[in-house]
N, CA, C and O atoms as a Tinker XYZ file with bonds, in Angstrom:
   416  protein
     1  N    -33.561000   16.185000    9.942000    73     2
     2  CA   -32.122000   16.749000   10.275000    64     1     3
     3  C    -31.866000   18.445000    9.995000    63     2     4     5
     4  O    -32.118000   19.144000    9.013000    81     3
     5  N    -31.407000   18.678000   10.985000    73     3     6
     6  CA   -30.751000   20.319000   10.840000    64     5     7
     7  C    -29.620000   20.297000   10.304000    63     6     8     9
     8  O    -28.988000   19.244000   10.396000    81     7
     9  N    -29.130000   21.228000    9.717000    73     7    10
    10  CA   -28.054000   21.319000    8.769000    64     9    11
    11  C    -26.663000   21.532000    9.880000    63    10    12    13
    12  O    -25.563000   21.368000    9.352000    81    11
    13  N    -26.677000   21.814000   11.067000    73    11    14
    14  CA   -25.643000   21.720000   12.102000    64    13    15
    15  C    -25.198000   20.223000   12.189000    63    14    16    17
    16  O    -24.135000   19.768000   11.768000    81    15
    17  N    -26.136000   19.588000   12.767000    73    15    18
    18  CA   -26.407000   18.154000   12.987000    64    17    19
    19  C    -25.633000   17.285000   11.795000    63    18    20    21
    20  O    -24.735000   16.533000   12.175000    81    19
    21  N    -25.874000   17.337000   10.652000    73    19    22
    22  CA   -25.701000   16.851000    9.588000    64    21    23
    23  C    -23.967000   17.136000    9.283000    63    22    24    25
    24  O    -23.209000   16.295000    8.800000    81    23
    25  N    -23.649000   18.301000    9.630000    73    23    26
    26  CA   -22.550000   18.500000    9.474000    64    25    27
    27  C    -21.375000   17.754000   10.838000    63    26    28    29
    28  O    -20.183000   17.451000   10.884000    81    27
    29  N    -22.272000   17.723000   11.566000    73    27    30
    30  CA   -21.308000   17.280000   12.799000    64    29    31
    31  C    -21.383000   15.412000   12.470000    63    30    32    33
    32  O    -20.523000   14.626000   12.869000    81    31
    33  N    -22.301000   15.125000   11.874000    73    31    34
    34  CA   -22.154000   13.889000   11.515000    64    33    35
    35  C    -21.386000   13.427000   10.809000    63    34    36    37
    36  O    -20.704000   12.446000   11.105000    81    35
    37  N    -21.321000   14.224000    9.395000    73    35    38
    38  CA   -20.353000   13.920000    8.618000    64    37    39
    39  C    -18.821000   13.911000    8.758000    63    38    40    41
    40  O    -18.009000   13.203000    8.161000    81    39
    41  N    -18.548000   15.179000    9.994000    73    39    42
    42  CA   -17.274000   15.160000   10.406000    64    41    43
    43  C    -16.852000   13.716000   11.076000    63    42    44    45
    44  O    -15.774000   13.155000   10.881000    81    43
    45  N    -17.968000   13.211000   11.941000    73    43    46
    46  CA   -17.691000   12.256000   12.833000    64    45    47
    47  C    -17.511000   10.955000   12.030000    63    46    48    49
    48  O    -16.834000   10.039000   12.497000    81    47
    49  N    -17.971000   10.884000   11.104000    73    47    50
    50  CA   -17.891000    9.881000    9.892000    64    49    51
    51  C    -15.929000    9.940000    9.180000    63    50    52    53
    52  O    -15.062000    9.089000    8.979000    81    51
    53  N    -16.023000   11.371000    9.031000    73    51    54
    54  CA   -14.840000   11.450000    8.502000    64    53    55
    55  C    -13.985000   10.941000    9.518000    63    54    56    57
    56  O    -13.175000   10.090000    9.152000    81    55
    57  N    -13.990000   11.305000   10.816000    73    55    58
    58  CA   -12.733000   11.281000   11.818000    64    57    59
    59  C    -12.854000    9.760000   11.847000    63    58    60    61
    60  O    -11.754000    9.208000   11.831000    81    59
    61  N    -13.900000    8.944000   11.886000    73    59    62
    62  CA   -13.879000    7.493000   12.010000    64    61    63
    63  C    -13.128000    6.699000   10.636000    63    62    64    65
    64  O    -12.668000    5.557000   10.611000    81    63
    65  N    -13.164000    7.424000    9.842000    73    63    66
    66  CA   -12.398000    6.655000    8.691000    64    65    67
    67  C    -11.229000    7.039000    8.752000    63    66    68    69
    68  O    -10.480000    6.143000    8.361000    81    67
    69  N    -10.623000    8.071000    9.096000    73    67    70
    70  CA    -9.453000    8.537000    9.352000    64    69    71
    71  C     -8.639000    7.575000   10.511000    63    70    72    73
    72  O     -7.440000    7.299000   10.552000    81    71
    73  N     -9.457000    7.273000   11.199000    73    71    74
    74  CA    -9.221000    6.426000   12.554000    64    73    75
    75  C     -8.869000    5.135000   11.709000    63    74    76    77
    76  O     -7.827000    4.484000   11.780000    81    75
    77  N    -10.006000    4.897000   10.860000    73    75    78
    78  CA    -9.499000    3.306000   10.552000    64    77    79
    79  C     -8.359000    3.088000    9.796000    63    78    80    81
    80  O     -7.658000    2.115000   10.072000    81    79
    81  N     -7.973000    4.038000    8.633000    73    79    82
    82  CA    -6.862000    3.885000    7.579000    64    81    83
    83  C     -5.542000    4.438000    8.823000    63    82    84    85
    84  O     -4.475000    3.853000    9.008000    81    83
    85  N     -5.938000    5.496000    9.422000    73    83    86
    86  CA    -4.244000    5.647000   10.097000    64    85    87
    87  C     -3.985000    4.472000   11.635000    63    86    88    89
    88  O     -2.868000    4.211000   12.081000    81    87
    89  N     -5.213000    3.962000   12.171000    73    87    90
    90  CA    -4.710000    3.058000   13.213000    64    89    91
    91  C     -4.898000    1.548000   12.757000    63    90    92    93
    92  O     -4.009000    0.717000   12.572000    81    91
    93  N     -6.311000    1.392000   12.617000    73    91    94
    94  CA    -6.811000    0.113000   12.614000    64    93    95
    95  C     -6.587000   -0.838000   11.524000    63    94    96    97
    96  O     -6.679000   -2.065000   11.545000    81    95
    97  N     -6.180000    0.200000   10.270000    73    95    98
    98  CA    -5.440000   -0.496000    8.790000    64    97    99
    99  C     -4.424000   -0.213000    8.646000    63    98   100   101
   100  O     -4.334000    0.148000    7.473000    81    99
   101  N     -3.473000   -0.129000    9.139000    73    99   102
   102  CA    -2.185000    0.356000    8.419000    64   101   103
   103  C     -1.545000   -0.551000    7.779000    63   102   104   105
   104  O     -0.391000   -0.420000    7.372000    81   103
   105  N     -2.221000   -1.503000    7.646000    73   103   106
   106  CA    -1.411000   -2.588000    6.664000    64   105   107
   107  C     -1.725000   -2.367000    5.368000    63   106   108   109
   108  O     -0.897000   -2.694000    4.517000    81   107
   109  N     -2.936000   -1.791000    4.985000    73   107   110
   110  CA    -3.476000   -1.428000    3.854000    64   109   111
   111  C     -2.838000   -0.529000    3.362000    63   110   112   113
   112  O     -2.791000    0.549000    3.955000    81   111
   113  N     -2.037000   -0.749000    1.905000    73   111   114
   114  CA    -1.154000    0.268000    1.355000    64   113   115
   115  C     -2.172000    1.440000    0.599000    63   114   116   117
   116  O     -3.245000    1.180000    0.054000    81   115
   117  N     -1.648000    2.566000    0.698000    73   115   118
   118  CA    -2.338000    3.675000   -0.082000    64   117   119
   119  C     -2.469000    2.960000   -1.831000    63   118   120   121
   120  O     -3.501000    3.011000   -2.500000    81   119
   121  N     -1.238000    2.366000   -2.259000    73   119   122
   122  CA    -1.676000    1.689000   -3.754000    64   121   123
   123  C     -2.671000    1.098000   -3.933000    63   122   124   125
   124  O     -3.408000    1.376000   -4.879000    81   123
   125  N     -2.983000   -0.015000   -2.930000    73   123   126
   126  CA    -4.009000   -0.695000   -3.259000    64   125   127
   127  C     -5.247000    0.266000   -3.063000    63   126   128   129
   128  O     -6.090000    0.356000   -3.955000    81   127
   129  N     -5.356000    1.013000   -1.836000    73   127   130
   130  CA    -6.583000    1.610000   -1.997000    64   129   131
   131  C     -6.731000    2.402000   -3.344000    63   130   132   133
   132  O     -7.766000    2.312000   -4.006000    81   131
   133  N     -5.779000    3.102000   -3.693000    73   131   134
   134  CA    -6.152000    3.633000   -4.746000    64   133   135
   135  C     -6.277000    3.020000   -5.727000    63   134   136   137
   136  O     -7.157000    3.510000   -6.435000    81   135
   137  N     -5.638000    1.822000   -6.303000    73   135   138
   138  CA    -6.220000    0.775000   -7.337000    64   137   139
   139  C     -7.598000    0.525000   -6.919000    63   138   140   141
   140  O     -8.397000    1.104000   -7.654000    81   139
   141  N     -8.154000   -0.174000   -5.943000    73   139   142
   142  CA    -9.612000   -0.416000   -5.788000    64   141   143
   143  C    -10.370000    0.505000   -5.957000    63   142   144   145
   144  O    -11.238000    0.574000   -6.827000    81   143
   145  N     -9.988000    1.681000   -4.745000    73   143   146
   146  CA   -11.329000    2.322000   -4.653000    64   145   147
   147  C    -11.102000    4.038000   -5.578000    63   146   148   149
   148  O    -12.059000    4.812000   -5.619000    81   147
   149  N    -10.081000    4.317000   -6.078000    73   147   150
   150  CA    -9.787000    5.178000   -6.524000    64   149   151
   151  C     -9.335000    6.291000   -6.022000    63   150   152   153
   152  O     -9.287000    7.343000   -6.659000    81   151
   153  N     -8.871000    6.114000   -4.528000    73   151   154
   154  CA    -8.383000    7.416000   -3.565000    64   153   155
   155  C     -7.868000    6.705000   -2.938000    63   154   156   157
   156  O     -7.955000    5.484000   -3.064000    81   155
   157  N     -6.910000    7.555000   -1.737000    73   155   158
   158  CA    -5.912000    6.855000   -0.799000    64   157   159
   159  C     -5.976000    8.052000    0.144000    63   158   160   161
   160  O     -6.518000    9.130000   -0.101000    81   159
   161  N     -5.227000    7.633000    1.460000    73   159   162
   162  CA    -4.790000    8.575000    2.093000    64   161   163
   163  C     -4.224000    9.672000    1.840000    63   162   164   165
   164  O     -4.489000   10.552000    2.659000    81   163
   165  N     -3.286000   10.068000    0.709000    73   163   166
   166  CA    -3.030000   10.637000    0.220000    64   165   167
   167  C     -4.222000   12.058000   -0.527000    63   166   168   169
   168  O     -4.189000   13.286000   -0.602000    81   167
   169  N     -4.950000   11.196000   -0.852000    73   167   170
   170  CA    -6.297000   12.416000   -1.449000    64   169   171
   171  C     -7.036000   12.647000   -0.715000    63   170   172   173
   172  O     -7.802000   13.591000   -0.911000    81   171
   173  N     -7.116000   11.817000    0.527000    73   171   174
   174  CA    -7.953000   12.577000    1.721000    64   173   175
   175  C     -7.266000   13.824000    2.329000    63   174   176   177
   176  O     -7.756000   14.870000    2.755000    81   175
   177  N     -6.364000   13.527000    2.268000    73   175   178
   178  CA    -4.970000   14.758000    2.887000    64   177   179
   179  C     -5.113000   15.859000    2.063000    63   178   180   181
   180  O     -5.254000   16.984000    2.542000    81   179
   181  N     -5.088000   15.630000    0.754000    73   179   182
   182  CA    -5.572000   16.572000   -0.232000    64   181   183
   183  C     -6.986000   17.517000   -0.538000    63   182   184   185
   184  O     -7.187000   18.694000   -0.838000    81   183
   185  N     -8.033000   16.035000   -0.226000    73   183   186
   186  CA    -9.164000   17.185000    0.195000    64   185   187
   187  C     -9.179000   17.781000    1.149000    63   186   188   189
   188  O    -10.120000   18.571000    1.225000    81   187
   189  N     -8.345000   17.746000    2.172000    73   187   190
   190  CA    -8.445000   18.583000    3.525000    64   189   191
   191  C     -7.935000   19.520000    3.342000    63   190   192   193
   192  O     -8.424000   20.479000    3.939000    81   191
   193  N     -6.661000   19.813000    2.418000    73   191   194
   194  CA    -5.833000   21.123000    2.203000    64   193   195
   195  C     -6.517000   21.870000    1.174000    63   194   196   197
   196  O     -5.932000   22.825000    0.664000    81   195
   197  N     -8.360000   21.372000    0.589000    73   195   198
   198  CA    -8.489000   22.157000   -0.296000    64   197   199
   199  C     -9.687000   22.997000    0.250000    63   198   200   201
   200  O    -10.007000   24.161000    0.007000    81   199
   201  N    -10.292000   21.994000    1.114000    73   199   202
   202  CA   -11.322000   22.699000    2.113000    64   201   203
   203  C    -10.422000   24.040000    3.004000    63   202   204   205
   204  O    -10.885000   25.179000    3.062000    81   203
   205  N     -9.362000   23.725000    3.517000    73   203   206
   206  CA    -8.588000   24.698000    4.395000    64   205   207
   207  C     -8.231000   25.665000    3.149000    63   206   208   209
   208  O     -8.692000   26.759000    3.477000    81   207
   209  N     -7.617000   25.787000    1.849000    73   207   210
   210  CA    -7.446000   26.629000    1.211000    64   209   211
   211  C     -9.139000   27.500000    0.633000    63   210   212   213
   212  O     -9.230000   28.723000    0.517000    81   211
   213  N    -10.061000   26.720000    0.407000    73   211   214
   214  CA   -11.297000   27.590000    0.270000    64   213   215
   215  C    -11.450000   28.047000    1.246000    63   214   216   217
   216  O    -12.267000   28.943000    1.029000    81   215
   217  N    -11.141000   28.052000    2.537000    73   215   218
   218  CA   -11.538000   28.802000    3.915000    64   217   219
   219  C    -10.941000   29.771000    3.873000    63   218   220   221
   220  O    -11.391000   30.739000    4.486000    81   219
   221  N     -9.677000   29.894000    3.126000    73   219   222
   222  CA    -8.548000   30.830000    3.298000    64   221   223
   223  C     -7.416000   30.797000    4.228000    63   222   224   225
   224  O     -6.620000   31.678000    4.554000    81   223
   225  N     -7.530000   29.620000    4.563000    73   223   226
   226  CA    -6.384000   28.772000    5.314000    64   225   227
   227  C     -5.205000   28.544000    4.360000    63   226   228   229
   228  O     -5.437000   27.926000    3.321000    81   227
   229  N     -3.993000   28.971000    4.605000    73   227   230
   230  CA    -2.983000   28.610000    3.618000    64   229   231
   231  C     -2.202000   27.324000    4.492000    63   230   232   233
   232  O     -1.664000   27.352000    5.599000    81   231
   233  N     -2.388000   26.138000    3.461000    73   231   234
   234  CA    -1.793000   24.862000    3.830000    64   233   235
   235  C     -1.291000   24.073000    2.614000    63   234   236   237
   236  O     -2.107000   23.706000    1.769000    81   235
   237  N     -0.141000   23.829000    2.503000    73   235   238
   238  CA     0.736000   23.083000    1.447000    64   237   239
   239  C     -0.054000   21.592000    1.772000    63   238   240   241
   240  O     -0.968000   21.210000    2.502000    81   239
   241  N      0.997000   20.922000    0.642000    73   239   242
   242  CA     0.465000   19.481000    0.328000    64   241   243
   243  C      1.126000   18.427000    1.581000    63   242   244   245
   244  O      0.536000   17.449000    2.041000    81   243
   245  N      2.472000   18.900000    1.978000    73   243   246
   246  CA     3.102000   18.188000    3.217000    64   245   247
   247  C      2.216000   18.478000    4.539000    63   246   248   249
   248  O      1.885000   17.679000    5.415000    81   247
   249  N      1.924000   19.883000    4.421000    73   247   250
   250  CA     0.876000   20.044000    6.115000    64   249   251
   251  C     -0.109000   19.291000    6.145000    63   250   252   253
   252  O     -0.480000   18.717000    7.169000    81   251
   253  N     -0.737000   19.182000    4.876000    73   251   254
   254  CA    -2.231000   18.667000    4.978000    64   253   255
   255  C     -1.773000   16.816000    5.488000    63   254   256   257
   256  O     -2.244000   16.161000    6.417000    81   255
   257  N     -0.697000   16.406000    4.449000    73   255   258
   258  CA    -0.313000   15.253000    5.113000    64   257   259
   259  C     -0.097000   14.749000    6.658000    63   258   260   261
   260  O     -0.582000   13.835000    7.325000    81   259
   261  N      0.857000   15.775000    6.904000    73   259   262
   262  CA     1.313000   15.811000    8.298000    64   261   263
   263  C      0.254000   15.773000    9.350000    63   262   264   265
   264  O      0.345000   15.210000   10.441000    81   263
   265  N     -0.897000   16.533000    8.820000    73   263   266
   266  CA    -2.245000   16.649000    9.674000    64   265   267
   267  C     -3.092000   15.428000    9.431000    63   266   268   269
   268  O     -3.650000   14.914000   10.401000    81   267
   269  N     -3.225000   14.972000    8.364000    73   267   270
   270  CA    -4.056000   13.778000    8.199000    64   269   271
   271  C     -3.238000   12.432000    8.906000    63   270   272   273
   272  O     -3.802000   11.594000    9.610000    81   271
   273  N     -2.104000   12.429000    8.630000    73   271   274
   274  CA    -1.402000   11.245000    8.941000    64   273   275
   275  C     -0.826000   10.946000   10.352000    63   274   276   277
   276  O     -0.292000    9.905000   10.735000    81   275
   277  N     -1.093000   12.272000   11.142000    73   275   278
   278  CA    -0.334000   12.250000   12.524000    64   277   279
   279  C      1.186000   12.363000   12.501000    63   278   280   281
   280  O      1.927000   12.479000   13.478000    81   279
   281  N      1.464000   12.318000   11.417000    73   279   282
   282  CA     3.468000   12.202000   11.256000    64   281   283
   283  C      3.797000   12.597000    9.876000    63   282   284   285
   284  O      2.974000   12.783000    8.980000    81   283
   285  N      4.974000   12.700000    9.794000    73   283   286
   286  CA     5.686000   13.068000    8.632000    64   285   287
   287  C      5.493000   11.750000    7.641000    63   286   288   289
   288  O      5.457000   10.597000    8.071000    81   287
   289  N      5.371000   12.129000    6.193000    73   287   290
   290  CA     5.415000   11.126000    5.322000    64   289   291
   291  C      6.538000   10.267000    5.400000    63   290   292   293
   292  O      6.320000    9.064000    5.261000    81   291
   293  N      7.715000   10.659000    5.599000    73   291   294
   294  CA     8.821000    9.813000    6.029000    64   293   295
   295  C      8.813000    8.972000    6.960000    63   294   296   297
   296  O      9.388000    7.885000    6.916000    81   295
   297  N      7.939000    9.544000    8.195000    73   295   298
   298  CA     7.590000    8.493000    9.292000    64   297   299
   299  C      6.842000    7.405000    9.140000    63   298   300   301
   300  O      7.003000    6.312000    9.683000    81   299
   301  N      5.626000    7.890000    8.024000    73   299   302
   302  CA     4.513000    6.890000    7.594000    64   301   303
   303  C      5.093000    5.603000    7.129000    63   302   304   305
   304  O      4.946000    4.456000    7.552000    81   303
   305  N      5.916000    6.180000    5.971000    73   303   306
   306  CA     6.663000    5.411000    4.978000    64   305   307
   307  C      7.355000    4.625000    5.834000    63   306   308   309
   308  O      6.878000    3.491000    5.780000    81   307
   309  N      8.411000    4.704000    6.730000    73   307   310
   310  CA     9.286000    3.892000    7.441000    64   309   311
   311  C      8.380000    3.013000    8.216000    63   310   312   313
   312  O      8.595000    1.834000    8.496000    81   311
   313  N      7.467000    3.636000    8.493000    73   311   314
   314  CA     6.780000    2.569000    9.821000    64   313   315
   315  C      5.680000    1.503000    9.319000    63   314   316   317
   316  O      5.229000    0.526000    9.917000    81   315
   317  N      5.334000    2.097000    7.776000    73   315   318
   318  CA     3.935000    1.281000    7.503000    64   317   319
   319  C      4.067000    1.140000    6.294000    63   318   320   321
   320  O      3.298000    0.215000    6.034000    81   319
   321  N      4.793000    1.620000    4.894000    73   319   322
   322  CA     4.819000    1.385000    3.613000    64   321   323
   323  C      5.665000    0.046000    3.366000    63   322   324   325
   324  O      6.699000   -0.229000    3.975000    81   323
   325  N      5.082000   -0.715000    2.410000    73   323   326
   326  CA     5.930000   -1.719000    1.916000    64   325   327
   327  C      5.916000   -1.263000    0.325000    63   326   328   329
   328  O      5.250000   -0.352000   -0.169000    81   327
   329  N      7.011000   -2.319000   -0.455000    73   327   330
   330  CA     7.100000   -2.217000   -1.403000    64   329   331
   331  C      6.122000   -3.043000   -2.469000    63   330   332   333
   332  O      5.702000   -4.197000   -2.386000    81   331
   333  N      5.905000   -2.008000   -3.534000    73   331   334
   334  CA     4.578000   -2.305000   -4.121000    64   333   335
   335  C      5.182000   -3.010000   -5.381000    63   334   336   337
   336  O      6.278000   -2.682000   -5.836000    81   335
   337  N      4.441000   -3.949000   -5.890000    73   335   338
   338  CA     4.862000   -4.831000   -6.841000    64   337   339
   339  C      4.649000   -4.102000   -8.368000    63   338   340   341
   340  O      4.205000   -2.964000   -8.522000    81   339
   341  N      4.928000   -4.714000   -9.092000    73   339   342
   342  CA     5.099000   -4.284000  -10.488000    64   341   343
   343  C      3.913000   -3.803000  -11.161000    63   342   344   345
   344  O      3.702000   -2.769000  -11.795000    81   343
   345  N      3.003000   -5.058000  -10.798000    73   343   346
   346  CA     1.615000   -5.311000  -11.141000    64   345   347
   347  C      0.390000   -4.065000  -10.495000    63   346   348   349
   348  O     -0.675000   -3.799000  -11.052000    81   347
   349  N      0.853000   -3.500000   -9.318000    73   347   350
   350  CA     0.388000   -2.602000   -8.285000    64   349   351
   351  C      0.922000   -1.403000   -9.160000    63   350   352   353
   352  O      0.078000   -0.833000   -9.851000    81   351
   353  N      2.173000   -0.971000   -9.209000    73   351   354
   354  CA     2.392000   -0.162000   -9.941000    64   353   355
   355  C      2.025000    0.326000  -11.085000    63   354   356   357
   356  O      1.825000    1.533000  -11.215000    81   355
   357  N      1.855000   -0.706000  -12.271000    73   355   358
   358  CA     1.093000   -0.606000  -13.368000    64   357   359
   359  C     -0.248000    0.023000  -13.314000    63   358   360   361
   360  O     -0.559000    1.014000  -13.974000    81   359
   361  N     -1.100000   -0.669000  -12.409000    73   359   362
   362  CA    -2.439000   -0.299000  -12.026000    64   361   363
   363  C     -2.646000    0.849000  -11.752000    63   362   364   365
   364  O     -3.568000    1.524000  -12.211000    81   363
   365  N     -1.484000    1.355000  -10.660000    73   363   366
   366  CA    -1.911000    2.566000   -9.908000    64   365   367
   367  C     -1.635000    3.755000  -10.917000    63   366   368   369
   368  O     -2.163000    4.829000  -10.628000    81   367
   369  N     -0.913000    3.692000  -12.003000    73   367   370
   370  CA    -0.642000    4.433000  -13.165000    64   369   371
   371  C     -2.099000    5.057000  -13.614000    63   370   372   373
   372  O     -2.550000    6.202000  -13.571000    81   371
   373  N     -2.772000    3.486000  -14.175000    73   371   374
   374  CA    -4.193000    4.070000  -14.705000    64   373   375
   375  C     -5.001000    4.517000  -13.726000    63   374   376   377
   376  O     -5.749000    5.385000  -14.178000    81   375
   377  N     -5.255000    4.216000  -12.096000    73   375   378
   378  CA    -5.529000    4.566000  -11.260000    64   377   379
   379  C     -5.441000    6.130000  -11.063000    63   378   380   381
   380  O     -6.394000    6.900000  -11.182000    81   379
   381  N     -4.404000    6.406000  -10.808000    73   379   382
   382  CA    -4.039000    7.772000  -10.787000    64   381   383
   383  C     -4.139000    8.549000  -11.948000    63   382   384   385
   384  O     -3.992000    9.754000  -11.743000    81   383
   385  N     -4.305000    8.279000  -12.877000    73   383   386
   386  CA    -4.473000    8.937000  -13.942000    64   385   387
   387  C     -6.201000    9.351000  -14.482000    63   386   388   389
   388  O     -6.561000   10.279000  -15.206000    81   387
   389  N     -6.914000    8.423000  -13.905000    73   387   390
   390  CA    -8.133000    7.984000  -13.916000    64   389   391
   391  C     -8.831000    9.338000  -12.554000    63   390   392   393
   392  O     -9.643000   10.207000  -12.871000    81   391
   393  N     -8.425000    9.222000  -11.540000    73   391   394
   394  CA    -8.989000    9.587000  -10.605000    64   393   395
   395  C     -8.369000   10.960000   -9.646000    63   394   396   397
   396  O     -8.911000   11.527000   -8.697000    81   395
   397  N     -6.891000   11.258000  -10.369000    73   395   398
   398  CA    -6.505000   12.230000   -9.859000    64   397   399
   399  C     -5.923000   13.281000  -10.730000    63   398   400   401
   400  O     -5.999000   14.503000  -10.610000    81   399
   401  N     -5.333000   12.571000  -11.618000    73   399   402
   402  CA    -4.348000   13.161000  -12.489000    64   401   403
   403  C     -5.350000   14.488000  -13.289000    63   402   404   405
   404  O     -4.840000   15.556000  -13.629000    81   403
   405  N     -6.819000   14.161000  -13.486000    73   403   406
   406  CA    -7.601000   15.210000  -14.021000    64   405   407
   407  C     -8.266000   16.020000  -12.832000    63   406   408   409
   408  O     -9.308000   16.625000  -13.085000    81   407
   409  N     -7.749000   16.072000  -11.584000    73   407   410
   410  CA    -8.571000   16.359000  -10.860000    64   409   411
   411  C     -7.459000   17.219000   -9.829000    63   410   412   413
   412  O     -7.750000   17.902000   -8.847000    81   411
   413  N     -6.062000   16.933000  -10.415000    73   411   414
   414  CA    -5.100000   17.816000   -9.338000    64   413   415
   415  C     -3.987000   16.980000   -9.186000    63   414   416
   416  O     -3.059000   17.316000   -8.451000    81   415
């Protein structure tokens, strides 16, 4: 497989993951993703921001989130975010420290 085809397939897989998380499974909460998988929608938007910044494109965290989510964080939270249990919040502290805290 040539490099351009590989890049296109990776981009297609990313777009499908984004669609899955943003349209198909809006019921899955970021905190649960982080607790189970070590990443969430915010991580994906941060990785997008980092890639943009590496290419010399200025983009802050909120701009990247709005691009990834297709709406502002306030809109996402109002439409899809639910209250997390105390147990989920405690687990998140560990998951965040292990997966994000050391990287960003």
